[in-house]
Backbone as a printed PyTorch tensor [residue, N CA C, xyz], in Angstrom:
tensor([[[-25.5170, 138.9850,  13.7880],
         [-27.4100, 140.1250,  13.8890],
         [-27.3940, 140.1320,  15.4500]],

        [[-27.4540, 140.7180,  16.1170],
         [-27.8860, 140.7650,  17.2190],
         [-29.4540, 140.2020,  17.4690]],

        [[-29.8040, 139.8050,  18.8200],
         [-31.5000, 139.5320,  18.7950],
         [-31.9680, 140.3110,  19.3580]],

        [[-33.2370, 140.2720,  18.9320],
         [-34.0690, 140.6550,  18.9200],
         [-34.7520, 141.0570,  20.5300]],

        [[-35.1410, 141.9140,  20.9810],
         [-36.1170, 142.4360,  22.4580],
         [-37.5790, 142.4260,  22.6240]],

        [[-38.2100, 141.8190,  23.0630],
         [-39.9620, 142.1640,  23.3300],
         [-39.8930, 142.9770,  24.2480]],

        [[-40.9030, 143.5560,  24.1630],
         [-41.1800, 144.9520,  24.6850],
         [-42.5750, 145.2130,  24.5810]],

        [[-43.0860, 145.8850,  25.9610],
         [-44.5340, 146.5850,  25.6170],
         [-44.4280, 147.4340,  25.5340]],

        [[-45.1770, 148.6240,  24.6440],
         [-45.3520, 150.2610,  24.2640],
         [-46.2280, 150.7900,  25.5850]],

        [[-45.9160, 152.1860,  25.9560],
         [-46.4850, 152.5160,  27.2240],
         [-47.4930, 154.1430,  26.4770]],

        [[-46.5820, 154.2050,  25.2500],
         [-47.0520, 155.3170,  24.4840],
         [-47.2830, 154.6860,  22.6860]],

        [[-48.0240, 155.2840,  21.9760],
         [-48.3000, 155.3780,  20.8270],
         [-46.9080, 155.9890,  20.3740]],

        [[-46.2730, 155.1610,  19.1000],
         [-44.9810, 155.4910,  18.4740],
         [-45.1520, 155.4380,  16.9270]],

        [[-44.8500, 156.2870,  16.1630],
         [-44.6590, 156.4970,  14.8940],
         [-44.0150, 155.0670,  13.9480]],

        [[-44.6230, 154.3780,  13.6540],
         [-44.1090, 153.3350,  12.3760],
         [-43.3340, 152.1810,  13.8350]],

        [[-43.9550, 152.2850,  14.9150],
         [-43.6170, 150.9230,  15.4060],
         [-44.9500, 150.4150,  16.2680]],

        [[-45.7610, 151.0800,  16.5970],
         [-47.2140, 150.4510,  17.5370],
         [-47.9680, 151.1290,  18.0370]],

        [[-48.6130, 151.0290,  18.7820],
         [-49.4430, 151.9970,  19.3840],
         [-49.2690, 151.3770,  21.2700]],

        [[-49.9060, 151.9000,  21.9370],
         [-49.6360, 152.0310,  23.7090],
         [-50.6280, 150.1770,  23.9460]],

        [[-49.7910, 149.8320,  24.6820],
         [-50.1450, 148.3800,  25.0690],
         [-49.6230, 147.3800,  23.5310]],

        [[-49.1750, 147.2250,  22.9090],
         [-49.0180, 146.6960,  21.6160],
         [-47.3420, 145.8860,  22.0570]],

        [[-47.4270, 144.6380,  21.8300],
         [-45.9770, 143.7360,  22.0980],
         [-45.4700, 143.7960,  20.8470]],

        [[-44.1150, 144.3140,  20.5880],
         [-43.1220, 144.5740,  19.8060],
         [-42.1060, 143.8790,  20.2840]],

        [[-40.8910, 144.1410,  19.0260],
         [-39.6330, 143.2310,  18.8460],
         [-38.5690, 144.4720,  18.0980]],

        [[-37.8680, 144.7600,  19.5080],
         [-37.0010, 145.6860,  18.5910],
         [-35.4420, 145.5230,  18.7570]],

        [[-34.4790, 146.0380,  18.4270],
         [-33.0460, 145.9550,  18.4030],
         [-32.6520, 146.4500,  19.9060]],

        [[-32.2540, 145.6720,  20.7170],
         [-31.6090, 146.0890,  22.1640],
         [-31.1120, 147.3560,  22.2740]],

        [[-30.4340, 148.1630,  21.3820],
         [-29.8370, 149.0210,  21.2940],
         [-30.9390, 150.1030,  21.7750]],

        [[-31.8800, 149.7810,  20.6830],
         [-33.1870, 150.9050,  20.5830],
         [-33.5930, 150.7150,  22.1890]],

        [[-33.9450, 150.0700,  22.1710],
         [-34.7130, 149.7630,  23.8240],
         [-33.6650, 150.1820,  25.1940]],

        [[-32.4530, 149.9320,  24.9880],
         [-31.9200, 150.1310,  25.9060],
         [-31.6950, 151.8620,  25.9480]],

        [[-31.3790, 152.3980,  24.6810],
         [-30.6120, 153.3240,  24.9370],
         [-31.9450, 154.8590,  24.5240]],

        [[-32.9620, 154.2450,  23.8820],
         [-33.8780, 154.8440,  24.1670],
         [-35.2630, 155.1570,  24.2510]],

        [[-36.2050, 153.8140,  24.2700],
         [-37.4380, 153.7000,  24.7500],
         [-37.2690, 153.4630,  26.3920]],

        [[-36.5570, 152.8600,  26.8660],
         [-36.5570, 152.3790,  28.4170],
         [-36.1930, 153.8020,  28.9140]],

        [[-35.4430, 154.9370,  28.4490],
         [-35.1280, 156.0390,  29.1720],
         [-36.1600, 156.7030,  29.3390]],

        [[-36.5980, 156.8200,  28.3750],
         [-37.7240, 157.7960,  27.8970],
         [-39.1430, 157.3900,  28.8230]],

        [[-39.1600, 156.0910,  28.8010],
         [-39.9890, 155.6100,  29.8420],
         [-41.3140, 155.5590,  28.7000]],

        [[-40.9620, 155.0380,  27.2840],
         [-41.6820, 154.6370,  26.3470],
         [-42.1530, 153.4800,  26.1780]],

        [[-41.0970, 152.1870,  26.7870],
         [-41.3940, 150.9020,  26.7880],
         [-40.8950, 150.4330,  28.0600]],

        [[-41.7750, 148.7800,  28.1220],
         [-41.3590, 148.0670,  29.7660],
         [-40.7870, 146.7910,  29.0540]],

        [[-40.0610, 146.0700,  29.5450],
         [-39.7110, 144.5170,  29.2550],
         [-41.0790, 143.5840,  29.1390]],

        [[-40.9640, 142.7430,  28.5850],
         [-42.2090, 141.4740,  29.0390],
         [-41.5490, 140.8610,  30.1500]],

        [[-42.7530, 140.7850,  30.7570],
         [-42.9690, 140.0120,  31.8890],
         [-43.9270, 139.3270,  31.9840]],

        [[-44.3390, 138.1130,  32.8630],
         [-45.5810, 137.6690,  33.1380],
         [-46.4730, 138.7040,  33.4810]],

        [[-46.0350, 139.3450,  34.0270],
         [-46.9030, 140.1410,  35.2770],
         [-47.8370, 141.5650,  33.9950]],

        [[-46.9100, 141.9760,  33.3030],
         [-46.9370, 142.9160,  32.1400],
         [-47.7040, 142.2050,  31.4000]],

        [[-47.5610, 141.1500,  30.8620],
         [-48.3580, 140.0860,  29.8290],
         [-49.7790, 140.3930,  30.3010]],

        [[-50.1580, 139.8570,  31.5020],
         [-51.2060, 139.7740,  32.2260],
         [-52.1470, 140.9790,  32.1330]],

        [[-51.8480, 142.2640,  32.5730],
         [-52.0920, 143.4220,  32.0780],
         [-52.2240, 143.9270,  30.6170]],

        [[-51.2740, 143.4590,  29.3220],
         [-51.7830, 143.6770,  28.4190],
         [-53.1660, 142.8160,  28.0710]],

        [[-53.4110, 142.1130,  28.2610],
         [-54.3160, 140.8320,  27.6800],
         [-55.4290, 141.4170,  28.6550]],

        [[-55.4120, 141.7010,  29.4730],
         [-56.4390, 142.1480,  30.5510],
         [-57.0580, 143.6290,  29.8500]],

        [[-56.0270, 144.3670,  29.2390],
         [-56.2490, 145.6750,  28.2880],
         [-57.4280, 145.3190,  26.9900]],

        [[-56.5320, 144.4960,  26.7450],
         [-57.5160, 144.2640,  25.1040],
         [-58.8040, 143.6320,  25.4970]],

        [[-58.8810, 142.6900,  26.3680],
         [-60.1300, 142.3180,  26.5730],
         [-60.9820, 143.3590,  27.3070]],

        [[-60.6190, 144.5570,  27.9420],
         [-61.6260, 145.3580,  28.1830],
         [-61.9240, 146.5360,  26.9340]],

        [[-61.1130, 146.5460,  26.1210],
         [-61.1710, 147.1950,  25.0860],
         [-62.1260, 146.1570,  23.8910]],

        [[-61.8890, 145.0480,  23.9800],
         [-62.9250, 144.3340,  22.9290],
         [-64.4510, 144.1990,  23.5690]],

        [[-64.6030, 144.1670,  24.9780],
         [-65.7230, 144.1700,  25.7220],
         [-66.3160, 145.5880,  25.1660]],

        [[-65.6630, 146.4040,  25.3000],
         [-66.2770, 148.1700,  25.2860],
         [-66.5110, 148.1480,  23.5770]],

        [[-66.0090, 147.5930,  22.6200],
         [-66.4220, 147.4910,  21.5830],
         [-67.6600, 146.9760,  21.1760]],

        [[-67.7050, 145.6860,  21.7700],
         [-68.7710, 144.9520,  21.6600],
         [-70.2790, 145.9490,  22.1490]],

        [[-70.0560, 146.2900,  23.4280],
         [-71.1840, 147.2750,  23.8280],
         [-71.1580, 148.4620,  23.2320]],

        [[-70.4860, 148.8150,  22.6350],
         [-70.8040, 150.1610,  21.6200],
         [-71.2640, 149.5780,  20.6450]],

        [[-70.8100, 148.7690,  20.3090],
         [-71.6930, 148.2340,  18.6020],
         [-73.2480, 147.6370,  19.2990]],

        [[-73.0820, 146.8920,  20.1650],
         [-75.0830, 146.7020,  20.5410],
         [-75.4760, 147.8270,  20.2760]],

        [[-75.2280, 149.2240,  21.5340],
         [-75.8010, 150.5160,  21.7400],
         [-76.0410, 151.0460,  20.5600]],

        [[-75.2300, 151.2610,  19.1670],
         [-75.3160, 151.4050,  17.8810],
         [-76.3620, 150.7450,  17.4430]],

        [[-76.2100, 149.4360,  17.5820],
         [-77.6380, 148.8350,  16.9800],
         [-78.9710, 149.0800,  17.0690]],

        [[-79.0020, 149.0100,  18.4410],
         [-79.8870, 149.2070,  19.2020],
         [-80.7750, 150.8820,  18.8890]],

        [[-79.8340, 151.4400,  18.5710],
         [-80.3220, 152.9060,  18.3250],
         [-80.8920, 153.2060,  16.7380]],

        [[-80.0070, 152.4080,  15.9410],
         [-80.4350, 152.0370,  14.7970],
         [-81.7340, 151.3310,  14.7850]],

        [[-82.3070, 150.1170,  15.5790],
         [-83.5350, 149.6520,  15.4180],
         [-84.3800, 150.6670,  16.1060]],

        [[-84.2170, 151.9650,  16.9860],
         [-85.3210, 152.5210,  17.2590],
         [-85.4490, 153.3710,  16.2100]],

        [[-84.6510, 154.2130,  15.4630],
         [-84.8780, 155.0690,  14.9480],
         [-85.6950, 154.4240,  13.1420]],

        [[-85.1030, 153.0580,  13.1270],
         [-85.9220, 152.7440,  12.0920],
         [-87.6960, 152.1840,  12.2030]],

        [[-87.8880, 152.4800,  13.4120],
         [-89.1000, 151.7450,  13.6920],
         [-89.9440, 152.9890,  13.9330]],

        [[-89.2810, 154.1980,  14.1170],
         [-90.1750, 155.5000,  14.4730],
         [-90.3560, 156.0280,  13.3000]],

        [[-89.3560, 155.5740,  12.2600],
         [-89.5950, 156.2840,  10.9450],
         [-88.9280, 157.2280,  10.7350]],

        [[-88.7160, 158.1470,   9.4700],
         [-88.4790, 159.6780,   9.1430],
         [-88.8960, 160.5500,   9.9730]],

        [[-88.2450, 161.7170,  10.3140],
         [-88.5630, 162.5340,  11.2920],
         [-88.8040, 163.8130,  10.1610]],

        [[-89.5990, 164.8210,  10.8740],
         [-90.3990, 165.6120,  10.1080],
         [-90.4400, 166.6820,  10.8180]],

        [[-89.9710, 167.7710,  10.4930],
         [-89.7010, 169.1860,  11.1760],
         [-91.3350, 170.1090,  10.5330]],

        [[-91.7870, 170.0700,  11.2300],
         [-93.1870, 171.0770,  10.8760],
         [-92.8190, 172.4660,  10.2150]]])
């Protein structure tokens, strides 16, 4: 059985992963399909740093979005029910 190849996806691929995911695939699939179409790049230390940075930015964006939603919830709760005349 052939060794699996680790790579990072550059686009969402059905049943494989989303953009930025680290996946393992068969070498032939990577060599013949993913690399030529530009759908994935091989894992290198530089690419891994970019992936980690992107994940951290996404995590921070979700935290900010959640905090904003909670503050909006609190503001609406203090105002009470809105009534239209």
